Each structure stands twice: as C-alpha cells, then as structure tokens.
C-alpha positions as CSV (number, residue, x, y, z in Angstrom):
1,M,97.1,99.6,114.8
2,K,94.5,96.8,115.8
3,V,94.0,94.6,112.8
4,R,90.5,95.2,111.4
5,I,87.7,92.7,110.5
6,I,85.7,94.1,107.9
7,P,82.9,92.5,106.2
8,T,82.0,92.9,102.4
9,I,78.4,93.2,101.3
10,L,78.7,93.0,97.5
11,T,75.0,94.4,95.6
12,D,74.1,94.8,92.4
13,G,72.1,97.8,93.3
14,Q,69.5,95.8,95.2
15,T,70.0,92.3,96.4
16,V,73.3,91.4,97.9
17,V,75.1,89.2,95.5
18,K,78.1,86.5,95.4
19,G,80.5,85.5,92.7
20,T,83.6,83.8,91.8
21,Q,86.5,85.9,90.1
22,F,84.4,88.9,89.6
23,N,81.9,86.8,87.8
24,N,78.9,84.0,87.6
25,W,77.1,86.6,90.2
26,R,74.2,85.1,91.9
27,T,71.8,86.6,94.6
28,V,72.1,85.4,98.4
29,G,70.1,88.3,100.3
30,M,69.1,91.6,100.9
31,A,71.5,94.3,101.4
32,Q,69.2,95.9,104.9
33,A,68.9,92.5,105.9
34,A,72.7,91.9,105.5
35,A,73.6,95.8,106.8
36,K,71.4,94.7,110.1
37,L,72.9,91.2,110.9
38,Y,76.6,92.6,111.0
39,A,75.2,95.8,112.8
40,T,74.3,93.0,115.6
41,R,78.0,91.2,115.7
42,D,80.0,93.7,116.7
43,V,81.9,94.0,113.8
44,D,84.8,97.0,113.1
45,E,83.3,98.4,110.1
46,L,82.0,97.2,106.8
47,M,82.3,97.4,103.3
48,F,79.6,97.9,101.2
49,I,80.4,97.5,96.7
50,D,78.1,97.5,94.0
51,V,79.3,95.6,91.3
52,K,77.0,96.1,88.8
53,A,77.5,100.1,89.0
54,S,80.1,100.6,86.5
55,E,78.4,98.4,83.6
56,R,75.1,100.0,84.2
57,N,77.2,103.8,84.1
58,S,75.9,104.7,87.3
59,T,75.9,105.2,90.7
60,I,74.9,103.5,93.8
61,P,71.0,104.1,94.1
62,D,70.1,106.8,97.4
63,S,67.1,104.2,97.9
64,L,70.6,101.2,98.7
65,L,72.5,103.9,100.3
66,S,69.7,105.0,103.2
67,C,69.5,100.7,103.7
68,F,73.0,100.7,105.3
69,T,72.5,104.4,107.3
70,D,69.2,103.7,108.6
71,V,70.6,100.7,110.4
72,L,74.2,101.3,111.4
73,N,75.8,103.4,114.1
74,I,79.3,101.9,112.7
75,P,82.0,103.0,109.9
76,F,81.4,101.7,106.4
77,S,82.7,102.2,103.7
78,V,80.6,102.3,99.6
79,G,82.2,101.6,96.2
80,G,80.6,101.2,92.8
81,G,80.5,104.3,90.3
82,V,82.6,106.2,92.2
83,N,84.1,108.4,88.9
84,S,83.5,112.1,90.1
85,L,84.3,114.1,93.5
86,E,80.5,114.7,92.9
87,V,79.7,111.2,93.5
88,A,82.3,111.1,96.5
89,T,80.6,113.7,98.2
90,R,77.0,112.3,98.0
91,Y,78.7,108.9,99.5
92,L,80.4,110.8,102.4
93,G,77.7,112.7,102.8
94,A,74.9,110.2,103.0
95,G,77.1,108.6,106.2
96,A,79.8,106.6,104.4
97,E,83.2,106.9,105.8
98,K,85.2,106.2,103.3
99,V,84.6,105.7,99.7
100,L,86.3,102.9,97.5
101,I,87.6,104.2,93.7
102,G,88.2,101.0,91.2
103,R,88.0,101.9,87.7
104,A,88.2,105.3,87.6
105,A,92.0,104.9,89.7
106,F,92.7,103.8,85.7
107,S,90.9,106.5,83.6
108,N,90.5,109.7,86.2
109,P,93.9,109.3,88.5
110,K,93.8,112.9,89.9
111,L,90.5,111.7,91.5
112,I,92.1,110.4,94.2
113,S,94.5,113.7,94.8
114,E,91.0,115.5,94.8
115,I,89.1,113.4,97.3
116,A,92.2,113.3,99.4
117,H,92.0,117.2,99.4
118,K,88.9,117.6,100.1
119,F,87.7,115.1,102.6
120,G,91.6,113.7,103.6
121,S,93.6,110.4,102.6
122,Q,92.0,108.7,105.1
123,A,88.3,108.3,103.5
124,V,89.8,106.9,100.3
125,I,90.4,103.4,99.5
126,V,91.5,102.6,96.2
127,A,91.1,99.1,94.8
128,V,94.1,96.6,93.2
129,D,92.6,94.2,91.6
130,V,96.2,91.1,91.0
131,L,95.5,88.7,88.7
132,N,98.4,86.0,89.4
133,N,101.1,86.8,92.0
134,D,104.0,84.8,90.8
135,K,104.2,87.8,88.2
136,G,102.7,90.6,89.9
137,E,100.3,91.3,87.2
138,I,97.4,93.6,87.7
139,A,93.9,94.8,86.2
140,R,91.2,96.6,85.8
141,K,87.2,96.3,84.9
142,C,87.1,93.4,87.7
143,G,89.6,91.2,86.5
144,K,88.6,91.4,82.6
145,D,91.7,94.0,81.4
146,P,95.1,93.2,82.0
147,V,97.2,96.2,82.7
148,S,101.2,96.4,82.0
149,L,101.8,97.8,85.8
150,S,103.3,95.4,88.2
151,V,101.3,95.4,92.0
152,I,104.1,97.1,93.5
153,E,104.4,100.0,90.7
154,W,100.4,100.9,91.1
155,A,100.5,100.5,94.7
156,K,103.4,103.1,95.0
157,E,101.8,105.3,92.9
158,L,98.5,105.1,94.3
159,E,100.5,106.2,97.5
160,S,101.7,109.1,95.7
161,L,98.1,110.4,94.4
162,G,96.7,110.7,98.1
163,A,95.1,107.3,98.9
164,G,94.8,106.3,102.0
165,E,94.3,102.8,102.0
166,L,94.7,99.7,99.6
167,L,91.9,96.9,99.1
168,L,94.5,94.3,97.6
169,Q,92.0,91.8,96.0
170,S,92.7,88.2,94.2
171,V,90.6,87.9,91.0
172,V,91.5,84.7,90.6
173,R,91.2,83.7,94.4
174,D,87.8,85.8,94.9
175,G,84.7,83.5,95.9
176,E,87.0,80.6,96.2
177,M,87.7,80.3,99.6
178,R,91.4,78.5,98.6
179,G,93.5,80.9,100.5
180,M,94.8,84.2,100.5
181,D,97.3,85.7,98.4
182,Y,100.0,85.9,100.9
183,L,102.7,86.9,98.7
184,S,100.7,89.9,97.2
185,I,100.2,91.2,100.4
186,S,103.9,90.8,102.0
187,E,105.3,92.5,98.8
188,V,103.1,95.2,98.7
189,T,102.7,96.0,102.5
190,S,106.9,96.1,102.2
191,S,106.6,98.1,98.9
192,V,104.2,101.0,100.7
193,N,103.2,103.0,103.8
194,L,99.6,102.6,103.8
195,P,97.6,100.3,105.5
196,V,96.6,97.1,103.0
197,I,93.2,95.3,103.6
198,A,93.7,91.8,102.0
199,S,90.4,90.5,100.2
200,G,89.9,87.5,98.2
201,G,90.1,83.4,99.4
202,A,89.7,83.8,103.2
203,K,89.3,79.7,103.5
204,N,89.6,79.8,107.9
205,L,91.1,81.2,110.7
206,E,94.6,80.0,110.3
207,D,94.1,81.5,106.6
208,C,93.5,85.1,108.1
209,L,96.2,84.8,110.6
210,Q,98.7,84.5,108.3
211,A,97.3,87.5,105.8
212,V,98.3,89.3,108.6
213,N,101.8,87.7,109.4
214,S,101.7,88.6,105.8
215,G,101.3,92.5,106.6
216,A,97.5,93.0,106.0
217,S,96.3,95.6,108.1
218,A,92.8,94.7,108.0
219,L,90.8,91.4,106.1
220,A,87.8,92.3,103.8
221,I,86.0,89.1,104.2
222,G,82.7,87.9,101.4
223,A,82.1,83.9,101.4
224,L,83.8,82.9,104.7
225,F,80.7,84.6,106.7
226,Q,78.6,83.9,104.0
227,F,79.2,80.2,103.4
228,T,80.7,79.1,106.9
229,Q,79.8,79.4,110.7
230,I,83.0,81.6,111.0
231,T,82.4,84.8,112.5
232,P,84.1,88.2,113.0
233,R,84.5,87.4,116.3
234,N,86.1,84.3,115.8
235,I,88.6,85.5,113.5
236,R,89.2,88.3,116.3
237,K,89.8,85.8,118.7
238,H,92.0,83.7,117.1
239,L,93.8,86.3,116.1
240,E,94.3,87.4,119.5
241,E,95.1,84.3,120.9
242,H,98.5,84.3,118.5
243,G,99.5,87.7,119.6
244,V,98.0,90.0,117.3
245,S,96.7,93.2,117.9
246,V,93.1,93.5,118.1
247,R,89.7,95.0,119.2
248,V,87.6,92.5,121.3
249,G,83.8,92.9,121.3
C-alpha cells in the first residue's frame, strides 16, 4: 500500500481551530478556505474533525459539510458527533468517504459493527487516544478520561468489531510539533492487521519518515502544515527518496 499524507482540519462547527493536547483551542482560519487550499495541493485525502460536536451534544452542521463537498474532488473523512448509524449515514450521504468514531467507540462499541456492516469496514476509522507511550495508556473524551485498557488491547478489540482503520493520536504530543510517538505506532501496527494513521507531534520531514518506518500506513498532519513551510508534496518527495512507496503528484 502507498503511504498516504492526510492534512487534518479541526473545526469548532464554524471555523478552523488549533490546540495543544486536545485543549486550548484558538481560531486559525475558515473551513471552506482551508478545504480549497488543500484541494489545490494535490493531497491524497483530507480529514475534518469537529472537536466540539460531542461537547455540544450535536453533529456537524449541514452548512459545514457542504463547505467540504462543494470544493473537494478528493476523498475525505469526517469526525465529530458520530454516535449513531443515522449520523454516519448522513455524513457518508453528504459525500464523505469515511467516518471517524471517537467517544462512541467506548459508549456504543456495536456502532462500529453496524456501520461496517452497512457501508463496509473501509468506511470506519476509529480514533485511539494514547496518553503515555511508556505504559500504553489510552483515554477517551479528548484525553481527559483514562481507560483501564492498554493501547494494544483496545486496538485488537476495535479490529474485532470491524474497524477499517485506526487513527492513533498522541494526546501529550498533539499540536506540540516535538516528534511523533514511534513506540505506540510500532506496537499497534505489530499487533493488528489494520492500517494505522499516525497523528500528533509531527515536527519535520525526518520525523514523518520515522513514523512510516515504525509502521504507519498514513500520516494525519495539522500544525506542521499550518505553521511551517512544509507541504504534503515535500513529505511525499522525502519519503520517496528514502524508498517509501507514495503517490507523487
């Protein structure tokens, strides 16, 4: 499989936001403008996450979904408030190729199987929030609520439920740009037969290469693209120069 580079656009339901360690959110732009920008940058796919949807006890507004579908002709996934088959069906029907499940994976794990049964496992990404890679601890609710399961145990459970991909997120590294969690990436990819999207902490081209060499099938990147001159094309070129199979635009 060719490694994918996936820019991540976080929203609060209206604007693009950025935070650190899933907290301290600040506005950094407009959703449609961000979607248009990446549509011109020859990316493999995009990921949109409404970080406030669960807190609002709501879903992504139709107006925001249309911001993406109106300007994109590339695959994209959507997360935020996916707590029922009906919500997943609405997102996928609006044009998303995949849905991202977060909190509902704990509160309603059968939802993973329901979506996979109706749309196929390839339509289901499940977020796994890692707290401490030394202990393999995971959490829910954006890293605020520790769970008494190891990251490996949880990854295997998600695979058995029908998840098609795992979004492996490092809570302590999120938005920090100080390096990705290679140990967790390696442990999870060695334990399951699912593609793993590595997220959190990407700081430079070498860091992206090391995450891929640790087993990541894709890289979900936010701050690195927003706050440096590095582009998706730069990363693909660097990976290809080091023998990694990528789609080169």
